[in-house]
Structures are given as structure tokens and as C-alpha cells.
Biotite code that builds the C-alpha atoms (Angstrom):
import biotite.structure as struc

atoms = struc.array([
    struc.Atom([0.000, 0.000, 0.000], chain_id="A", res_id=1, res_name="MET", atom_name="CA", element="C"),
    struc.Atom([1.353, 3.381, -1.010], chain_id="A", res_id=2, res_name="THR", atom_name="CA", element="C"),
    struc.Atom([0.951, 6.258, 1.409], chain_id="A", res_id=3, res_name="ILE", atom_name="CA", element="C"),
    struc.Atom([0.143, 9.513, -0.333], chain_id="A", res_id=4, res_name="ARG", atom_name="CA", element="C"),
    struc.Atom([1.203, 12.811, 1.112], chain_id="A", res_id=5, res_name="LEU", atom_name="CA", element="C"),
    struc.Atom([-1.609, 15.286, 1.710], chain_id="A", res_id=6, res_name="THR", atom_name="CA", element="C"),
    struc.Atom([-1.691, 19.013, 1.043], chain_id="A", res_id=7, res_name="VAL", atom_name="CA", element="C"),
    struc.Atom([-4.299, 21.710, 1.552], chain_id="A", res_id=8, res_name="ALA", atom_name="CA", element="C"),
    struc.Atom([-3.862, 24.585, -0.896], chain_id="A", res_id=9, res_name="VAL", atom_name="CA", element="C"),
    struc.Atom([-5.388, 27.658, 0.740], chain_id="A", res_id=10, res_name="ILE", atom_name="CA", element="C"),
    struc.Atom([-6.220, 30.191, -1.915], chain_id="A", res_id=11, res_name="GLY", atom_name="CA", element="C"),
    struc.Atom([-6.597, 27.542, -4.608], chain_id="A", res_id=12, res_name="ALA", atom_name="CA", element="C"),
    struc.Atom([-7.868, 29.236, -7.735], chain_id="A", res_id=13, res_name="SER", atom_name="CA", element="C"),
    struc.Atom([-9.903, 28.201, -10.766], chain_id="A", res_id=14, res_name="ARG", atom_name="CA", element="C"),
    struc.Atom([-7.735, 30.610, -12.812], chain_id="A", res_id=15, res_name="ASP", atom_name="CA", element="C"),
    struc.Atom([-4.959, 28.473, -14.344], chain_id="A", res_id=16, res_name="ARG", atom_name="CA", element="C"),
    struc.Atom([-2.656, 31.511, -14.478], chain_id="A", res_id=17, res_name="GLY", atom_name="CA", element="C"),
    struc.Atom([-2.672, 32.050, -10.705], chain_id="A", res_id=18, res_name="LYS", atom_name="CA", element="C"),
    struc.Atom([-0.178, 30.407, -8.393], chain_id="A", res_id=19, res_name="PHE", atom_name="CA", element="C"),
    struc.Atom([-3.018, 29.000, -6.265], chain_id="A", res_id=20, res_name="GLY", atom_name="CA", element="C"),
    struc.Atom([-4.022, 26.914, -9.293], chain_id="A", res_id=21, res_name="ASN", atom_name="CA", element="C"),
    struc.Atom([-0.491, 26.094, -10.396], chain_id="A", res_id=22, res_name="ILE", atom_name="CA", element="C"),
    struc.Atom([0.167, 24.747, -6.893], chain_id="A", res_id=23, res_name="SER", atom_name="CA", element="C"),
    struc.Atom([-2.826, 22.408, -7.109], chain_id="A", res_id=24, res_name="VAL", atom_name="CA", element="C"),
    struc.Atom([-1.551, 21.023, -10.422], chain_id="A", res_id=25, res_name="ARG", atom_name="CA", element="C"),
    struc.Atom([2.086, 20.788, -9.295], chain_id="A", res_id=26, res_name="ALA", atom_name="CA", element="C"),
    struc.Atom([1.205, 18.905, -6.106], chain_id="A", res_id=27, res_name="HIS", atom_name="CA", element="C"),
    struc.Atom([-1.044, 16.551, -8.090], chain_id="A", res_id=28, res_name="LEU", atom_name="CA", element="C"),
    struc.Atom([1.791, 15.886, -10.551], chain_id="A", res_id=29, res_name="GLN", atom_name="CA", element="C"),
    struc.Atom([4.066, 15.002, -7.636], chain_id="A", res_id=30, res_name="GLN", atom_name="CA", element="C"),
    struc.Atom([1.575, 12.460, -6.250], chain_id="A", res_id=31, res_name="GLY", atom_name="CA", element="C"),
    struc.Atom([0.018, 14.442, -3.416], chain_id="A", res_id=32, res_name="TYR", atom_name="CA", element="C"),
    struc.Atom([-3.597, 14.061, -2.397], chain_id="A", res_id=33, res_name="GLU", atom_name="CA", element="C"),
    struc.Atom([-4.694, 17.676, -2.874], chain_id="A", res_id=34, res_name="VAL", atom_name="CA", element="C"),
    struc.Atom([-7.433, 19.519, -1.008], chain_id="A", res_id=35, res_name="PHE", atom_name="CA", element="C"),
    struc.Atom([-8.146, 22.916, -2.607], chain_id="A", res_id=36, res_name="PRO", atom_name="CA", element="C"),
    struc.Atom([-9.481, 25.486, -0.127], chain_id="A", res_id=37, res_name="VAL", atom_name="CA", element="C"),
    struc.Atom([-11.520, 28.302, -1.668], chain_id="A", res_id=38, res_name="ASN", atom_name="CA", element="C"),
    struc.Atom([-14.856, 29.454, -0.208], chain_id="A", res_id=39, res_name="PRO", atom_name="CA", element="C"),
    struc.Atom([-15.892, 30.818, -3.618], chain_id="A", res_id=40, res_name="HIS", atom_name="CA", element="C"),
    struc.Atom([-15.379, 27.654, -5.697], chain_id="A", res_id=41, res_name="ALA", atom_name="CA", element="C"),
    struc.Atom([-17.088, 24.272, -5.827], chain_id="A", res_id=42, res_name="ASP", atom_name="CA", element="C"),
    struc.Atom([-14.099, 22.687, -7.536], chain_id="A", res_id=43, res_name="GLU", atom_name="CA", element="C"),
    struc.Atom([-10.589, 23.462, -8.690], chain_id="A", res_id=44, res_name="VAL", atom_name="CA", element="C"),
    struc.Atom([-8.945, 21.373, -11.428], chain_id="A", res_id=45, res_name="GLU", atom_name="CA", element="C"),
    struc.Atom([-11.680, 18.758, -11.089], chain_id="A", res_id=46, res_name="GLY", atom_name="CA", element="C"),
    struc.Atom([-11.190, 18.395, -7.327], chain_id="A", res_id=47, res_name="LEU", atom_name="CA", element="C"),
    struc.Atom([-13.827, 19.278, -4.779], chain_id="A", res_id=48, res_name="ARG", atom_name="CA", element="C"),
    struc.Atom([-12.975, 22.630, -3.196], chain_id="A", res_id=49, res_name="ALA", atom_name="CA", element="C"),
    struc.Atom([-13.509, 23.165, 0.520], chain_id="A", res_id=50, res_name="PHE", atom_name="CA", element="C"),
    struc.Atom([-14.870, 26.314, 2.094], chain_id="A", res_id=51, res_name="GLU", atom_name="CA", element="C"),
    struc.Atom([-12.351, 26.297, 4.922], chain_id="A", res_id=52, res_name="SER", atom_name="CA", element="C"),
    struc.Atom([-9.366, 24.332, 6.164], chain_id="A", res_id=53, res_name="LEU", atom_name="CA", element="C"),
    struc.Atom([-11.493, 22.811, 8.932], chain_id="A", res_id=54, res_name="SER", atom_name="CA", element="C"),
    struc.Atom([-13.752, 21.279, 6.232], chain_id="A", res_id=55, res_name="ASP", atom_name="CA", element="C"),
    struc.Atom([-10.893, 19.271, 4.710], chain_id="A", res_id=56, res_name="VAL", atom_name="CA", element="C"),
    struc.Atom([-11.603, 15.560, 5.396], chain_id="A", res_id=57, res_name="PRO", atom_name="CA", element="C"),
    struc.Atom([-7.965, 14.462, 5.843], chain_id="A", res_id=58, res_name="ALA", atom_name="CA", element="C"),
    struc.Atom([-7.001, 12.931, 9.180], chain_id="A", res_id=59, res_name="GLU", atom_name="CA", element="C"),
    struc.Atom([-3.547, 14.477, 8.919], chain_id="A", res_id=60, res_name="ASN", atom_name="CA", element="C"),
    struc.Atom([-2.164, 17.106, 6.597], chain_id="A", res_id=61, res_name="LEU", atom_name="CA", element="C"),
    struc.Atom([1.461, 16.796, 5.606], chain_id="A", res_id=62, res_name="ASP", atom_name="CA", element="C"),
    struc.Atom([1.456, 20.296, 4.168], chain_id="A", res_id=63, res_name="ARG", atom_name="CA", element="C"),
    struc.Atom([-0.609, 23.454, 4.169], chain_id="A", res_id=64, res_name="VAL", atom_name="CA", element="C"),
    struc.Atom([0.425, 25.944, 1.525], chain_id="A", res_id=65, res_name="THR", atom_name="CA", element="C"),
    struc.Atom([-1.013, 29.467, 1.513], chain_id="A", res_id=66, res_name="VAL", atom_name="CA", element="C"),
    struc.Atom([-1.641, 31.736, -1.486], chain_id="A", res_id=67, res_name="TYR", atom_name="CA", element="C"),
    struc.Atom([-3.408, 34.671, 0.134], chain_id="A", res_id=68, res_name="LEU", atom_name="CA", element="C"),
    struc.Atom([-2.469, 38.242, 1.027], chain_id="A", res_id=69, res_name="PRO", atom_name="CA", element="C"),
    struc.Atom([-1.077, 38.726, 4.550], chain_id="A", res_id=70, res_name="PRO", atom_name="CA", element="C"),
    struc.Atom([-4.271, 40.141, 6.103], chain_id="A", res_id=71, res_name="HIS", atom_name="CA", element="C"),
    struc.Atom([-6.195, 37.004, 5.075], chain_id="A", res_id=72, res_name="LEU", atom_name="CA", element="C"),
    struc.Atom([-3.338, 34.700, 6.069], chain_id="A", res_id=73, res_name="THR", atom_name="CA", element="C"),
    struc.Atom([-3.330, 36.325, 9.516], chain_id="A", res_id=74, res_name="LEU", atom_name="CA", element="C"),
    struc.Atom([-7.043, 35.557, 9.910], chain_id="A", res_id=75, res_name="ASP", atom_name="CA", element="C"),
    struc.Atom([-6.424, 31.857, 9.140], chain_id="A", res_id=76, res_name="LEU", atom_name="CA", element="C"),
    struc.Atom([-3.504, 31.154, 11.461], chain_id="A", res_id=77, res_name="LEU", atom_name="CA", element="C"),
    struc.Atom([-5.677, 29.993, 14.354], chain_id="A", res_id=78, res_name="ASP", atom_name="CA", element="C"),
    struc.Atom([-7.419, 27.500, 12.067], chain_id="A", res_id=79, res_name="GLU", atom_name="CA", element="C"),
    struc.Atom([-4.063, 26.306, 10.718], chain_id="A", res_id=80, res_name="ILE", atom_name="CA", element="C"),
    struc.Atom([-2.799, 25.815, 14.284], chain_id="A", res_id=81, res_name="ALA", atom_name="CA", element="C"),
    struc.Atom([-5.869, 23.696, 15.136], chain_id="A", res_id=82, res_name="GLU", atom_name="CA", element="C"),
    struc.Atom([-5.246, 21.353, 12.195], chain_id="A", res_id=83, res_name="VAL", atom_name="CA", element="C"),
    struc.Atom([-1.565, 20.883, 13.176], chain_id="A", res_id=84, res_name="GLU", atom_name="CA", element="C"),
    struc.Atom([-0.113, 20.198, 9.728], chain_id="A", res_id=85, res_name="PRO", atom_name="CA", element="C"),
    struc.Atom([3.432, 18.856, 9.479], chain_id="A", res_id=86, res_name="ALA", atom_name="CA", element="C"),
    struc.Atom([4.487, 21.839, 7.314], chain_id="A", res_id=87, res_name="GLU", atom_name="CA", element="C"),
    struc.Atom([3.101, 25.326, 6.759], chain_id="A", res_id=88, res_name="VAL", atom_name="CA", element="C"),
    struc.Atom([4.281, 27.106, 3.621], chain_id="A", res_id=89, res_name="TRP", atom_name="CA", element="C"),
    struc.Atom([3.669, 30.809, 3.216], chain_id="A", res_id=90, res_name="LEU", atom_name="CA", element="C"),
    struc.Atom([4.313, 31.553, -0.412], chain_id="A", res_id=91, res_name="ASN", atom_name="CA", element="C"),
    struc.Atom([5.712, 34.895, -1.598], chain_id="A", res_id=92, res_name="PRO", atom_name="CA", element="C"),
    struc.Atom([3.234, 37.660, -0.796], chain_id="A", res_id=93, res_name="GLY", atom_name="CA", element="C"),
    struc.Atom([1.413, 35.691, 1.936], chain_id="A", res_id=94, res_name="SER", atom_name="CA", element="C"),
    struc.Atom([3.360, 36.903, 4.944], chain_id="A", res_id=95, res_name="SER", atom_name="CA", element="C"),
    struc.Atom([4.350, 40.053, 6.781], chain_id="A", res_id=96, res_name="ASP", atom_name="CA", element="C"),
    struc.Atom([5.582, 40.973, 10.263], chain_id="A", res_id=97, res_name="GLU", atom_name="CA", element="C"),
    struc.Atom([2.130, 40.517, 11.826], chain_id="A", res_id=98, res_name="ASP", atom_name="CA", element="C"),
    struc.Atom([1.742, 37.064, 10.279], chain_id="A", res_id=99, res_name="VAL", atom_name="CA", element="C"),
    struc.Atom([5.193, 36.006, 11.470], chain_id="A", res_id=100, res_name="ARG", atom_name="CA", element="C"),
    struc.Atom([4.545, 37.286, 15.003], chain_id="A", res_id=101, res_name="ALA", atom_name="CA", element="C"),
    struc.Atom([1.156, 35.564, 15.280], chain_id="A", res_id=102, res_name="ARG", atom_name="CA", element="C"),
    struc.Atom([2.516, 32.305, 13.882], chain_id="A", res_id=103, res_name="ALA", atom_name="CA", element="C"),
    struc.Atom([5.259, 32.388, 16.504], chain_id="A", res_id=104, res_name="GLU", atom_name="CA", element="C"),
    struc.Atom([2.687, 33.030, 19.271], chain_id="A", res_id=105, res_name="GLN", atom_name="CA", element="C"),
    struc.Atom([0.716, 29.993, 18.077], chain_id="A", res_id=106, res_name="LEU", atom_name="CA", element="C"),
    struc.Atom([3.813, 27.810, 17.833], chain_id="A", res_id=107, res_name="GLY", atom_name="CA", element="C"),
    struc.Atom([3.502, 27.426, 14.064], chain_id="A", res_id=108, res_name="ILE", atom_name="CA", element="C"),
    struc.Atom([6.825, 26.951, 12.319], chain_id="A", res_id=109, res_name="GLU", atom_name="CA", element="C"),
    struc.Atom([6.400, 28.594, 8.945], chain_id="A", res_id=110, res_name="ILE", atom_name="CA", element="C"),
    struc.Atom([8.408, 28.115, 5.795], chain_id="A", res_id=111, res_name="ILE", atom_name="CA", element="C"),
    struc.Atom([8.477, 31.314, 3.762], chain_id="A", res_id=112, res_name="GLU", atom_name="CA", element="C"),
    struc.Atom([9.243, 30.094, 0.267], chain_id="A", res_id=113, res_name="ALA", atom_name="CA", element="C"),
    struc.Atom([7.533, 28.807, -2.850], chain_id="A", res_id=114, res_name="CYS", atom_name="CA", element="C"),
    struc.Atom([6.084, 25.367, -2.194], chain_id="A", res_id=115, res_name="SER", atom_name="CA", element="C"),
    struc.Atom([5.932, 24.709, -5.950], chain_id="A", res_id=116, res_name="ILE", atom_name="CA", element="C"),
    struc.Atom([9.686, 25.193, -6.315], chain_id="A", res_id=117, res_name="VAL", atom_name="CA", element="C"),
    struc.Atom([10.180, 22.937, -3.258], chain_id="A", res_id=118, res_name="ASP", atom_name="CA", element="C"),
    struc.Atom([8.557, 20.151, -5.266], chain_id="A", res_id=119, res_name="LEU", atom_name="CA", element="C"),
    struc.Atom([11.338, 20.490, -7.813], chain_id="A", res_id=120, res_name="GLY", atom_name="CA", element="C"),
    struc.Atom([8.959, 22.035, -10.323], chain_id="A", res_id=121, res_name="VAL", atom_name="CA", element="C"),
    struc.Atom([9.143, 25.384, -12.069], chain_id="A", res_id=122, res_name="SER", atom_name="CA", element="C"),
    struc.Atom([5.848, 27.268, -11.655], chain_id="A", res_id=123, res_name="PRO", atom_name="CA", element="C"),
    struc.Atom([6.146, 28.210, -15.325], chain_id="A", res_id=124, res_name="HIS", atom_name="CA", element="C"),
    struc.Atom([6.262, 24.597, -16.532], chain_id="A", res_id=125, res_name="SER", atom_name="CA", element="C"),
    struc.Atom([3.107, 23.279, -14.875], chain_id="A", res_id=126, res_name="VAL", atom_name="CA", element="C"),
])
């Protein structure tokens, strides 16, 4: 039995030109079980989209990757802390001093980098 890694893409987009969509496709290509999170979409890239992170039906999340502006990321940190993912990626443009400070208060270790590039994929080739 193969164990698939799980990822919630917060800010997943139906627009194939946005990084929130490219991330969904890149993680799928790398074998992840992907849970798009977008309260304004029913599906992203053929996958059911979830209104919030707490709606994601995974027992454990290996990765949460965020594609939102800092003020929205800040609002979601408590929910991210409750889910206790193994990794939290704040992609370029998702973080600021307030986000970093709140994440530290909540004990969330954040990785501020592009989660697509971490997969070994160029965002422009997906």
C-alpha cells in the first residue's frame, strides 16, 4: 500500500494563471492528495474545493500551503494551528511581520518560500 502525502492549498484558484491553481496542479503531478481550499469555488482542477481548512476531510495534513495576502493569512492562522499540519508554507506575498509574530505566538513553524519550487517544479512549466 502506497501512502500519499496530503496538502491543503489555501487560496486555490480556478484561474490556471494564478499560483493558487499552479500549486494544485504541481502537487497533483508530484503524487500528493490535494485539497483545494476556496470558499468561492465548488471545484478546482476537477477536485472538490472546501470552504475552509477545517472542512478538509484528511485525518492528517502533511502540508498546508497558503496563497493569500497577509491580512487574510493572519485571519487563518488559528485555524491552521488547530489542524496541526506537518508543514506550513507561506508563499511569496502571503506573509508580513504581523503574520510572522502571530505564527510564533501559536507555535507554528512557517516556511516562507515557494512550495511549488520545493517540489522540484518550475511554476512556469506546470
